[in-house]
LOTIVEX-660091 format. One record per residue (C-alpha): chain; y, z, x. Coordinates in steps of 0.001 Angstrom, whole numbers, plus 500000, padded with zeros to 6 digits. Layout:
<pts>
- A  Y  Z  X
...
</pts>
This chain:
<pts>
- A  474026  537216  481688
- A  473341  537873  478002
- A  469860  539159  478299
- A  471304  541929  480553
- A  472022  544160  477634
- A  470616  547677  478531
- A  472523  549634  481016
- A  469822  549451  483886
- A  470253  545546  483559
- A  474123  545554  483134
- A  475488  542945  485765
- A  477666  544109  488573
- A  481275  542339  489811
- A  478911  541058  492702
- A  476911  539331  489890
- A  479985  537640  487989
- A  481301  536706  491554
- A  478239  534815  492269
- A  478294  532836  489212
- A  482108  532389  489620
- A  481531  531032  493249
- A  478386  528672  492112
- A  480901  526813  489464
- A  483475  526626  492290
- A  480602  524997  494511
- A  479868  522617  491850
- A  483382  521662  491700
- A  483792  523023  488066
- A  486241  526092  488232
- A  487001  525184  484878
- A  483477  526643  483862
- A  484023  529546  485914
- A  487397  530892  484142
- A  485031  531878  480624
- A  482949  534009  483346
- A  486254  535490  484601
- A  487492  536336  481479
- A  484268  538051  480467
- A  484458  540042  483578
- A  488261  541253  482629
- A  486960  542275  479155
- A  484072  544629  480920
- A  486659  546611  482389
- A  485022  546171  485686
- A  487986  544084  486950
- A  487930  541251  489247
- A  488714  541682  492818
- A  489779  539629  495741
- A  486572  537382  496011
- A  486905  536779  492442
- A  490270  535341  492300
- A  489567  533808  495796
- A  486798  531639  494240
- A  488386  530101  491275
- A  491943  529709  493434
- A  489974  527954  496037
- A  488024  525715  493308
- A  491182  524644  491449
- A  493023  524102  494855
- A  490208  522027  495736
- A  490116  519797  492741
- A  494107  518918  492895
- A  494929  521496  490090
- A  497483  523351  491945
- A  499420  524922  489002
- A  496168  526720  487724
- A  495777  527908  491466
- A  499165  529518  491346
- A  498960  530901  488075
- A  495955  532878  489304
- A  497667  534059  492161
- A  500605  535241  490177
- A  498211  537278  487800
- A  496494  538506  491030
- A  499627  540003  492336
- A  500490  541398  488922
- A  497186  543623  489057
- A  497913  544787  492323
- A  495159  542887  494086
- A  496467  541874  497534
- A  495843  538293  498558
- A  494151  537573  501967
- A  494193  535147  504493
- A  491465  533117  502297
- A  493636  533331  499245
- A  496923  531801  501318
- A  494772  528990  503083
- A  493147  528133  499693
- A  496848  527688  498286
- A  498147  525925  501215
- A  494998  523540  501148
- A  495533  522582  497523
- A  499171  521805  498107
- A  498517  519686  501216
- A  496040  517607  499223
- A  498503  516780  496742
- A  501024  516387  499446
- A  503292  518765  498665
- A  504390  519685  502261
- A  507400  521501  501794
- A  505651  524192  499046
- A  502672  524515  501552
- A  505115  525406  504423
- A  506817  527967  501543
- A  503204  529561  501087
- A  502701  529876  504621
- A  506043  531416  505252
- A  505178  533960  502416
- A  502097  534609  503993
- A  503313  535433  507299
- A  506234  537566  505750
- A  503413  539836  504174
- A  501997  540543  507593
- A  498656  538119  507087
- A  498243  536111  510125
- A  497277  532220  509792
- A  493563  531577  510670
- A  492032  528273  511902
- A  491314  527059  508439
- A  495116  527638  507420
- A  496299  525303  510444
- A  493335  522950  509707
- A  494745  522347  506178
- A  498441  521930  507527
- A  497424  519461  510139
- A  495369  517189  507704
- A  498182  517250  505165
- A  500813  516218  507287
- A  498430  513582  508376
- A  497677  512030  505006
- A  501426  512357  504337
- A  502178  509978  506956
- A  503836  512854  508953
- A  501901  513086  512124
- A  504783  514428  514208
- A  504542  517823  511976
- A  500919  517521  512578
- A  502033  517993  516623
- A  504255  520340  515578
- A  501779  522433  513983
- A  498861  522405  516737
- A  501457  523235  519309
- A  502470  526221  516860
- A  499141  527063  516620
- A  498343  526974  520201
- A  501391  529296  521040
- A  500523  532001  518485
- A  497287  532572  521092
- A  494862  531500  518189
- A  492376  529171  520008
- A  491939  525954  518290
- A  488491  525576  517337
- A  486765  522289  517076
- A  487365  521451  513497
- A  491349  522019  514432
- A  491135  519601  517384
- A  488939  516901  515257
- A  491902  517282  512552
- A  494485  516526  515146
- A  493017  513650  516952
- A  492287  512116  513561
- A  495957  512624  512615
- A  496932  511174  516144
- A  494320  508029  515672
- A  495532  506835  512180
- A  499050  506874  513456
- A  497937  504789  516577
- A  498626  507661  519170
- A  495218  506659  520924
- A  496248  508136  524076
- A  497737  511500  522918
- A  494244  511704  521057
- A  492178  510901  524324
- A  494004  513456  526302
- A  492745  516247  523206
- A  489314  515071  523600
- A  489748  515149  527422
- A  490889  518941  527353
- A  488059  519643  524791
- A  485620  518309  527647
- A  487284  520392  530423
- A  488261  523335  528420
- A  486313  523556  525329
- A  485614  523709  522532
- A  482921  521033  523054
- A  483420  517980  521251
- A  480886  517466  518349
- A  479932  514195  516664
- A  482900  514440  514419
- A  485169  514544  517658
- A  483729  511464  519016
- A  484011  509768  515965
- A  487516  510470  515490
- A  488291  508892  518716
- A  485749  505918  518274
- A  487686  504893  514866
- A  490945  505096  516987
- A  489629  502818  519360
- A  488408  500523  517057
- A  491049  500445  514660
- A  493327  499510  517584
- A  491162  496946  518750
- A  490665  498652  521882
- A  486872  497625  522401
- A  486543  498584  526010
- A  487849  502264  525407
- A  485406  502350  522388
- A  482387  501017  524486
- A  483267  503628  527265
- A  483527  506487  524938
- A  480262  505411  523207
- A  478695  505488  526427
- A  480003  508895  527175
- A  478828  510315  523976
- A  475136  508879  524579
- A  474843  510446  527984
- A  476079  513669  526414
- A  473220  513700  524283
- A  475382  513705  521191
- A  473295  512081  518325
- A  475464  509565  516706
- A  475862  509714  512498
- A  476303  507113  509981
- A  479939  507174  510190
- A  479585  506511  514015
- A  477487  503589  513515
- A  479325  501867  511062
- A  482744  502177  513083
- A  480760  500121  516034
- A  479436  497895  513302
- A  482691  497083  512081
- A  484792  496890  514947
- A  482599  494207  516498
- A  482138  492252  513239
- A  485739  492180  512790
- A  486152  490306  516071
- A  483076  487883  514966
- A  480982  489713  517933
- A  478122  489177  515741
- A  475287  489729  518107
- A  476745  493222  519593
- A  477082  494188  515856
- A  473640  493670  514583
- A  472365  495080  517933
- A  474057  498621  516895
- A  472455  497635  513459
- A  469419  497731  514736
- A  469622  500529  517262
- A  470745  502431  514033
- A  467646  501971  512014
- A  465612  503177  515147
- A  467301  506475  515577
- A  466430  506962  511720
- A  469889  506473  510256
- A  469587  504521  507295
- A  472254  501875  506732
- A  474439  502482  503567
- A  476507  500057  501325
- A  479264  500432  503983
- A  477608  498981  506764
- A  475722  496228  504754
- A  479180  495411  503470
- A  480891  495151  506898
- A  477963  492874  508145
- A  477607  490613  504717
- A  481415  490111  505245
- A  481413  489266  508587
- A  478642  486596  507878
- A  480536  485293  504992
- A  484235  485065  507067
- A  482212  483072  509701
- A  480551  480865  507074
- A  477225  482086  508018
- A  475824  482566  504323
- A  472169  482157  505157
- A  472732  485213  507237
- A  474472  486760  504653
- A  471871  486661  502040
- A  469188  487633  504121
- A  471022  490802  504663
- A  471682  490960  501033
- A  467961  490746  500431
- A  467417  493514  502879
- A  469901  495524  501299
- A  468037  495384  497727
- A  464977  495829  499727
- A  465480  499023  501081
- A  466983  500223  497725
- A  470724  500376  498704
- A  472530  500099  495598
- A  474841  496871  495273
- A  478339  497011  494134
- A  480889  494342  493068
- A  482406  494216  496573
- A  479199  493236  498223
- A  478930  490541  495361
- A  482380  489507  495769
- A  481980  488474  499517
- A  479037  486345  498907
- A  480801  484664  495854
- A  483951  484056  498068
- A  481857  482524  500816
- A  480401  480308  498418
- A  483523  479551  496678
- A  485001  478447  500116
- A  481999  476482  500944
- A  482656  474636  497761
- A  479003  475481  496336
- A  480262  476798  492970
- A  476644  476551  491234
- A  475636  479411  493792
- A  478661  481215  493248
- A  477766  481024  489328
- A  474144  482334  490010
- A  475639  485377  491960
- A  477944  486114  488972
- A  475293  485981  486675
- A  472865  488062  488752
- A  475717  490825  488930
- A  476240  490764  485381
- A  472623  490903  484469
- A  472698  494225  486627
- A  475329  495763  484746
- A  477743  495424  488042
- A  481233  494766  486686
- A  482691  491213  487991
- A  485376  490936  490540
- A  488815  491019  488683
- A  490890  488153  488000
- A  493035  488810  491304
- A  489857  488165  493294
- A  489458  484705  492251
- A  493102  483811  491777
- A  493257  484969  495736
- A  490367  482145  496246
- A  492129  479527  494071
- A  495358  480174  495946
- A  493860  479804  499395
- A  492037  476654  498549
- A  495161  475017  497188
- A  497064  475672  500267
- A  494209  473617  501917
- A  494785  471099  499429
- A  491271  471797  498141
- A  493107  471766  494731
- A  490076  470389  492323
- A  487581  472698  493855
- A  490214  475638  492930
- A  490700  474446  489559
- A  486634  474568  488916
- A  486882  478255  489862
- A  488440  478661  486532
- A  485104  478299  485134
- A  484031  481024  487175
- A  486388  483385  485798
- A  485799  482269  482188
- A  481738  482803  483209
- A  482586  486390  483892
- A  484082  486578  480304
- A  487796  487232  481892
- A  490819  484898  481218
- A  492763  482891  483640
- A  496375  484663  483819
- A  499840  483059  484468
- A  499357  483688  488581
- A  495974  481582  488207
- A  497833  478844  486568
- A  500640  478909  488850
- A  498556  478614  492025
- A  497132  475423  490553
- A  500383  473906  489507
- A  501636  474633  493070
- A  498673  473177  494504
- A  498943  469929  492692
- A  502545  469595  493358
- A  501779  469875  497123
- A  499171  467036  496925
- A  501712  465063  494784
- A  499174  465193  491756
- A  502358  465630  488915
- A  500149  464360  486262
- A  497551  467097  486896
- A  500236  469427  487730
- A  502039  468929  484204
- A  498681  468729  482437
- A  498181  472529  483305
- A  500936  473164  480834
- A  498545  472330  477883
- A  495679  474193  479596
- A  497968  477258  479508
- A  499304  476880  476268
- A  495299  476422  475100
- A  494453  480092  476698
- A  497921  481577  475330
- A  499236  481973  478805
- A  502933  481249  478378
- A  504613  479101  481533
- A  507503  481289  483419
- A  510492  480236  485413
- A  508367  479811  488510
- A  505834  477345  486849
- A  508922  475192  485857
- A  510700  475524  489253
- A  507395  474446  491058
- A  507075  471272  488483
- A  510862  470345  488826
- A  510623  470868  492774
- A  507557  468731  492877
- A  509137  466168  491054
- A  511922  466181  493357
- A  509655  466189  496476
- A  508393  462866  495366
- A  511072  461366  494455
- A  510982  461366  490690
- A  514726  462673  489914
- A  514448  461424  486431
- A  511450  463572  485635
- A  512808  466532  487310
- A  516019  466286  485177
- A  513782  465684  481907
- A  511789  468943  482489
- A  514800  470800  483400
- A  516326  469962  480069
- A  513007  470886  478337
- A  513505  474208  480170
- A  517031  474694  478513
- A  515615  473493  475367
- A  512903  476043  475521
- A  515503  478518  476563
- A  513955  479796  479740
- A  516383  482454  480561
- A  515145  483878  483927
- A  516284  483172  487325
- A  516208  479226  488169
- A  516086  478567  491844
- A  518770  476105  492197
- A  518213  476892  495925
- A  515177  475018  496015
- A  517102  471680  495566
- A  519721  473038  498293
- A  516809  473386  500867
- A  515632  469907  500179
- A  519326  468618  500428
- A  519098  467330  496649
- A  522666  468489  495892
- A  523575  466167  493204
- A  520426  467186  491487
- A  521283  470945  491854
- A  525249  470269  490728
- A  523867  468479  487675
- A  521433  471086  486603
- A  524086  473918  487142
- A  526476  472102  484971
- A  524097  471352  482292
- A  523002  475066  482499
- A  526929  476169  482025
- A  527406  473861  479124
- A  524259  474934  477018
- A  525327  478657  476895
- A  522056  479443  478144
- A  521827  483466  477949
- A  521018  484203  481447
- A  521224  487467  483466
- A  523695  488643  485955
- A  520885  488150  488237
- A  520009  484449  487367
- A  523959  484006  488017
- A  523724  485770  491391
- A  520951  483672  492663
- A  522549  480164  491608
- A  525633  481162  493110
- A  524137  481571  496404
- A  522407  478401  496223
- A  525955  476851  495715
- A  527538  478456  498627
- A  524796  477692  500634
- A  525148  474073  499451
- A  528999  473796  500053
- A  529545  473275  496225
- A  532815  475501  496593
- A  533945  474298  493159
- A  531008  475212  490947
- A  530750  478247  493077
- A  534531  479133  491605
- A  533729  478158  488209
- A  530814  480247  488572
- A  532448  483362  489906
- A  535230  483163  486833
- A  532273  483449  484514
- A  530806  486156  486299
- A  534083  488146  486192
- A  534714  487326  482316
- A  531194  488694  481599
- A  532700  492067  482521
- A  529422  493624  483730
- A  528615  495967  486629
- A  527099  494521  489330
- A  523912  496278  491177
- A  524378  496025  495002
- A  522210  493277  495780
- A  524259  491223  493065
- A  527491  492638  495035
- A  526250  491295  498219
- A  525953  488015  496966
- A  529149  487968  495073
- A  531161  489055  498182
- A  529463  486201  500391
- A  530253  483786  497966
- A  534056  484900  497934
- A  534502  484745  501714
- A  532855  481041  501319
- A  535136  479873  498975
- A  538239  481352  500768
- A  539168  484546  498215
- A  539038  487089  500849
- A  541248  489612  499099
- A  538970  489893  496087
- A  535864  490018  498287
- A  537746  493173  499968
- A  538826  494682  496509
- A  534936  494514  495299
- A  533687  495906  498343
- A  536532  498859  497697
- A  535199  499235  494232
- A  531497  499327  495052
- A  531833  503077  494998
- A  533071  503225  491537
- A  530104  501560  490586
- A  528135  504402  491729
- A  526695  502329  494087
- A  526079  502722  497985
- A  526797  499652  500578
- A  523915  499156  502516
- A  523460  497738  506112
- A  523481  493811  504666
- A  526981  494796  502497
- A  528521  495988  505882
- A  527212  492624  507872
- A  528576  490424  505275
- A  532029  491792  504937
- A  532623  492348  509251
- A  531278  489348  509886
- A  533145  487135  507700
- A  536788  489306  508134
- A  535765  488520  512194
- A  535300  485005  511049
- A  538743  485075  508952
- A  540351  486659  512092
- A  541106  490066  510140
- A  539941  491917  513250
- A  541768  495211  512282
- A  539891  495290  509099
- A  536870  494488  510670
- A  537205  497503  513246
- A  538269  499773  510520
- A  535133  498771  508407
- A  532516  499133  511630
- A  534331  502766  512375
- A  533683  503999  508471
- A  530105  502734  508502
- A  528477  505664  510388
- A  530636  508069  508359
- A  529390  506790  505152
- A  525642  507306  506356
- A  525161  503886  507169
- A  524019  503522  511072
- A  524568  499805  512571
- A  521275  498597  513687
- A  520836  496002  516627
- A  521296  493081  514480
- A  524758  493673  513176
- A  525776  494851  516650
- A  524430  491351  518158
- A  526126  489455  515797
- A  529276  491268  516003
- A  529331  490866  519808
- A  528507  487209  519650
- A  531236  486129  517381
- A  533780  487919  519179
- A  532728  486446  522358
- A  533073  483129  520685
- A  536442  484204  519710
- A  537207  485661  523325
- A  538466  488810  521938
- A  537476  492135  522826
- A  534398  494382  520946
- A  536050  496498  518069
</pts>
């Protein structure tokens, strides 16, 4: 551009627009701005195409504010936006899921006398779909059809994709059949959208039927179609069928990609066919498909599940040597958790060595999974020994760790050990929620009550949620004296409850015979800035019926809908059942 110094070679506005558009295509609209600024300084002045290139570029990159700034500047300069300008803005807003704003731009567009085109509607259909508002996608598609604008293949494809994404396969098939009969003719994307819908819904018969139609119509499958079929069969364990499609894909000159191989390898690992998985892994390397963490993760998990940690460690070393990031700590913890649930705790503990081999450190969740596993198999010595292991790597046990250990002792009849550990918790000032409820579930009432009294006497500074949880446990265990004592302590704290705590406290008050106070707390909920939930109403109404306070229950039921809380089937069924038991009419 700088070389064009002589008048004969001076760039025109067309030249500037080409350059700005190149930056748009390269997804670097920010680099187009200096060119745009230079265009302003030349005195030539930008036109609608200059602005459209930048607005579209920024919209596609999600920088909607910059796109809007350019739009306002465009209007200030007296340059009239056209359908491309508005559609680009709408597209940007749809990408950021700001559908209300997108609709406002659409109304502004129509208000200026510019008719939306197929691209405009396509953006809205896709935007509503990705925002989880498939019914709005239907509305837009119908609105488009009624405006005498014939939907093109892209509109139909977007609409079918939206329907399939939300499980509306029949409606999507109706659109497809209409395309076959009336046009536009379905393309490979049309088939791909519907095939993916069938596959996601597990409708293999419908998927097979449609694929046969596709072949008969001479529509050549692309990689997306092949991957959809391979994944559908592999997910159901139909590996022979999946591999047939895999081979057919190669015969038709469509190269498998990372998604294809990941799908097949993952399925083989799930089925414990690790030799087949490794064979596909080697094939992947041979044809130069880039490896990633997900593929290695499938193989590592397969070897861990089989108990071959030597091979798992070799795979980790291999990926690290290639500069591929190792699976995250959450991945390994998930494997440990699954092994522990199966009682294979020793194998789970060995995986901690793999975590360290990746250069990572086991976290609290990792250790808690192991503690839970050892308690499950009754190996309390190893479970408690993990407290030292945690300390050695700087991981602090939490309330879940202690709860699991205390509960483990109780389950195996070691009550004295449970109480000793609980006292250690008090000594260490563990302040989170202590689950006395775990003991009531196992009917260890004496232990639960003893722990409750020790917690109160210790002066332990626990949260309102802790007291609420313990209160719920005491009520379920019919410890009415302790529940009353705890209620008094709650009220003396003079704190504001949240709605969950309020529900627990109201239920507790009814349980210990303090109905009037329960009604007063319910009446005061709004003064705390809280809104009663369906659970709040259910607790109140069912307990009022239980206490035969039918008029109060009737009034409260009538007020539900007025307060914006519509009764659900559960509360209705519960009320009817209780009233029938009491031989009373439905309120």
